[in-house]
C-alpha positions in Angstrom: 79.0 120.6 106.8 77.6 118.4 109.6 77.3 119.4 113.2 76.5 116.6 115.7 75.2 117.9 119.1 74.0 114.7 120.9 73.5 116.2 124.4 71.8 119.5 123.3 68.6 118.1 124.4 67.1 114.8 125.5 64.9 114.2 122.4 65.2 111.2 120.4 66.3 109.7 118.0 69.8 109.0 119.3 72.4 106.2 118.8 74.8 105.5 121.6 78.0 103.6 120.7 78.9 101.5 123.8 82.2 100.0 124.5 82.0 96.5 125.8 84.4 94.6 128.1 87.5 93.1 126.4 87.6 90.1 128.8 86.4 90.8 132.4 82.6 91.5 132.2 83.0 93.9 135.1 84.9 96.3 132.8 82.0 98.4 131.7 80.9 102.0 132.9 78.0 102.6 135.2 76.7 105.0 132.5 76.9 102.3 129.8 74.7 99.9 132.0 72.2 102.6 132.6 72.0 103.4 128.9 71.6 99.7 127.9 68.7 99.5 130.4 67.1 102.6 129.0 67.3 102.4 125.3 64.5 101.1 123.0 66.8 99.0 120.9 70.1 97.3 121.2 72.2 96.5 118.0 75.3 94.2 118.3 78.0 92.4 116.4 77.1 89.0 117.8 73.8 88.5 119.6 75.0 85.6 121.7 77.9 87.7 123.1 75.7 90.6 123.9 73.0 88.4 125.5 75.6 87.1 127.9 76.6 90.6 128.9 72.9 91.7 129.3 72.2 88.6 131.4 75.2 89.3 133.7 73.7 92.9 134.4 70.2 91.6 134.5 69.1 93.6 131.5 65.9 91.9 130.1 63.3 92.2 127.4 65.3 94.2 124.9 64.8 94.2 121.2 68.2 92.9 119.8 69.4 93.4 116.2 72.4 91.9 114.7 74.9 94.3 113.0 78.3 92.7 111.9 80.9 93.5 109.3 79.3 91.4 106.5 75.8 93.2 106.9 76.9 96.5 108.3 76.2 98.7 105.1 72.8 97.3 104.4 71.7 96.9 108.1 73.0 100.4 109.2 70.6 102.1 106.7 67.7 100.0 108.0 68.5 100.5 111.6 69.0 104.2 111.4 65.8 104.7 109.3 63.8 102.8 111.7 65.4 104.7 114.7 64.6 107.9 113.0 61.1 107.0 111.8 60.1 105.8 115.3 62.0 108.4 117.2 64.0 105.7 119.2 67.1 105.5 121.1 69.6 102.7 120.2 72.8 101.3 121.7 75.4 99.6 119.6 78.0 97.0 121.0 80.7 95.2 119.2 81.9 91.9 120.8 84.7 93.4 122.7 86.1 96.9 123.2 85.2 100.1 121.4 83.2 99.7 118.2 84.7 101.1 115.1 88.2 100.2 116.0 89.1 97.1 114.0 85.4 96.2 114.6 82.1 97.2 113.1 80.4 100.4 114.0 82.1 103.0 111.8 79.5 102.6 109.0 76.7 103.0 111.5 78.1 106.2 112.8 78.6 107.5 109.2 75.0 106.6 108.4 73.9 108.5 111.5 75.5 111.6 110.3 74.2 111.2 106.7 70.6 111.0 108.1 71.0 113.8 110.7 70.6 111.3 113.6 72.4 112.2 116.9 75.2 109.9 117.7 77.6 109.7 120.6 80.4 107.2 121.9 80.8 106.5 125.5 84.4 106.2 126.8 85.3 102.6 127.9 87.3 99.6 127.3 89.7 99.4 124.5 92.3 96.7 123.7 94.4 99.1 121.7 95.0 101.7 124.6 95.1 99.1 127.3 97.7 97.2 125.4 99.8 100.1 124.6 99.8 101.3 128.2 100.8 97.9 129.7 103.4 97.0 126.9 106.3 98.6 128.6 107.1 100.4 125.2 107.1 104.0 124.6 103.5 105.1 124.3 104.1 108.9 123.7 103.8 108.4 119.9 102.3 105.3 118.3 100.5 104.3 115.1 97.8 101.5 115.0 97.3 99.2 112.0 94.8 96.8 113.2 94.9 93.2 111.7 97.6 92.6 109.0 96.5 91.1 105.7 96.6 87.3 105.4 98.8 87.2 102.4 102.5 87.1 103.3 103.5 89.4 100.4 101.0 92.1 101.6 102.3 91.8 105.1 105.9 92.2 103.9 104.8 95.2 101.8 103.1 97.0 104.8 106.0 96.2 107.3 108.7 97.4 104.7 106.9 100.7 104.5 106.9 101.0 108.2 110.4 99.7 108.9 112.1 103.1 109.4 109.2 104.7 111.4 110.4 106.2 114.7 107.1 105.8 116.5 105.8 102.7 118.2 103.8 100.3 116.0 100.7 98.5 117.2 99.0 95.4 115.6 96.3 93.0 116.4 96.8 89.4 115.5 95.1 86.0 115.5 96.6 83.5 117.8 96.9 81.1 114.8 99.1 83.7 113.0 101.2 85.2 115.6 104.4 83.1 115.1 104.3 83.4 111.3 103.7 87.1 111.7 106.8 87.4 114.0 108.9 85.6 111.6 108.0 88.0 108.8 108.7 90.9 111.3 112.0 89.3 112.0 112.8 89.4 108.3 111.8 93.0 107.8 112.7 94.7 111.2 115.6 92.4 112.3 115.6 89.9 115.1 116.9 92.3 117.6 113.9 94.7 117.3 112.1 94.8 120.7 108.5 93.9 121.0 105.7 93.3 123.4 103.4 90.4 122.8 100.2 90.7 124.8 97.3 88.2 125.1 94.2 87.5 127.1 93.9 91.1 128.4 92.0 91.5 131.6 91.4 87.8 131.8 92.9 85.4 134.4 95.6 84.3 131.9 96.6 87.8 130.9 100.3 87.8 129.8 102.7 90.4 128.6 106.0 89.2 127.1 108.7 91.6 126.4 111.9 90.9 124.5 113.4 90.8 121.0 111.7 89.3 118.2 114.3 86.5 118.2 113.9 85.8 121.9 110.1 85.5 121.6 110.2 83.2 118.6 112.7 81.1 120.3 110.6 80.8 123.5 108.0 78.9 121.4 105.2 80.6 123.3 101.8 79.0 123.8 99.5 81.4 122.0 95.8 81.5 123.1 93.2 84.2 122.7 93.5 87.4 120.5 96.9 89.1 120.7 98.4 92.5 120.5 101.9 93.1 119.0 103.6 96.3 120.1 106.8 97.1 118.2 109.3 99.6 119.2 110.0 102.3 116.6 113.4 102.4 114.8 116.1 104.1 116.6 117.4 106.8 114.3 121.2 107.2 114.4 122.6 110.4 112.9 125.1 109.1 110.4 128.0 111.1 109.1 129.4 111.0 105.6 132.3 108.9 107.1 129.7 106.6 108.7 128.0 106.1 105.3 131.3 105.5 103.6 132.1 102.9 106.1 128.7 101.3 105.7 129.1 101.3 101.8 132.5 99.6 102.2 131.3 97.1 104.7 128.4 96.0 102.5 130.3 96.0 99.2 130.8 92.7 97.6 132.1 91.7 94.2 129.4 91.7 91.6 126.9 93.8 93.6 125.3 96.5 91.5 125.4 100.1 92.6 121.7 100.2 93.0 121.5 97.0 95.2 124.4 98.3 97.3 122.5 101.6 97.8 119.4 99.8 98.8 121.3 97.6 101.3 122.9 100.5 103.0 119.7 102.5 102.9 117.9 99.7 104.7 120.7 99.7 107.4 120.9 103.3 107.9 117.5 104.6 107.2 119.0 107.1 104.7 117.2 107.4 101.5 118.5 105.1 98.7 118.9 108.1 96.5 121.3 109.9 98.9 123.2 106.7 99.4 123.4 106.0 95.6 124.7 109.6 94.9 127.3 109.0 97.7 128.5 105.8 96.0 128.8 107.6 92.7 130.8 110.4 94.3 133.1 107.8 95.9 133.5 106.1 92.6 134.3 109.4 90.8 137.0 110.2 93.4 138.5 106.7 93.1 138.8 107.0 89.3 140.9 110.3 89.6 
C-alpha cells in the first residue's frame, strides 16, 4: 500500500505535474507559474516548446531536462533518483495539456510512487475536457480512447467493440488521418451517427463542426492542427419480439446463413447475436410445423 501526501509539509523532494496551455499561452494557472519559478529543475516533453512558455512568462536560469515517450522509462528513474538524492523540487510539463493523458508523464508519476517521492498534479488545461464540453454532445457520460492505432484493421476492431456503447466516445486524431478515420467510422457506426469534429482549441482558428459523419465527410473540411472527434453514443431502442421478427424478415435474403442473418440483425438492433440466432431458430421451428 502506498499513501502520497504531497502537502503534508513543505519538505523536498517533490514532483509537480504541470498542465501546460493547449494553444493560447495565457491558459495556465497563476499557481503553475509560481511553481515553475520556484522549482529547482524542470523536466518536459520538448525543451523547445517549454522554453517558449518559460520565455513568455520571463522564467529564466532553469535547469531543463528532456523526458518524452521514447525515453520516459529510463529517464524517469534517473530524474526521480536525482531529485530524491539532492532533495529537490521538480516540475514536469508535456507539450500541451495535462501530462499523462495521451502524453508522457504517467511513468514519471509511477516512478515517484515506487520511490516514495511526493508527487502532485495541478488542475489546468486539458484538450479532452475542453473538447467534450464545447462539442455540443452529451457530456454526462463519456469514454476516452486517445489516439486510435495506425492500422485500419485495428481501428475497425476497436470501433466495432464500441459500436453499441450508449455513452459518448472521444478520440484524438492527427489532421493527416481525420478523413480516413471518419470513413472507417462511417462503415462501423453508420453515416447518420452525429459527431463533433474539433480543431485548434483556444487558438484563433478554433473550429467546432457538428453534424452526421456523412455530412462532415461530404463537406471536405480543411483539417489543420490536432483534432478531437466526439461521437454520440448509440441510441438504444427497446425492441419487442415483433420488432425483431420484422428485422429478421427485412434482412433475410436467399442463401444467407442463419449465423450471418443473426449477425446482421444484431448489428442493427444492438441485441446479442445469440438471442437473435435463437429467435430465428424458433421462427424456423414454427414455420416447419
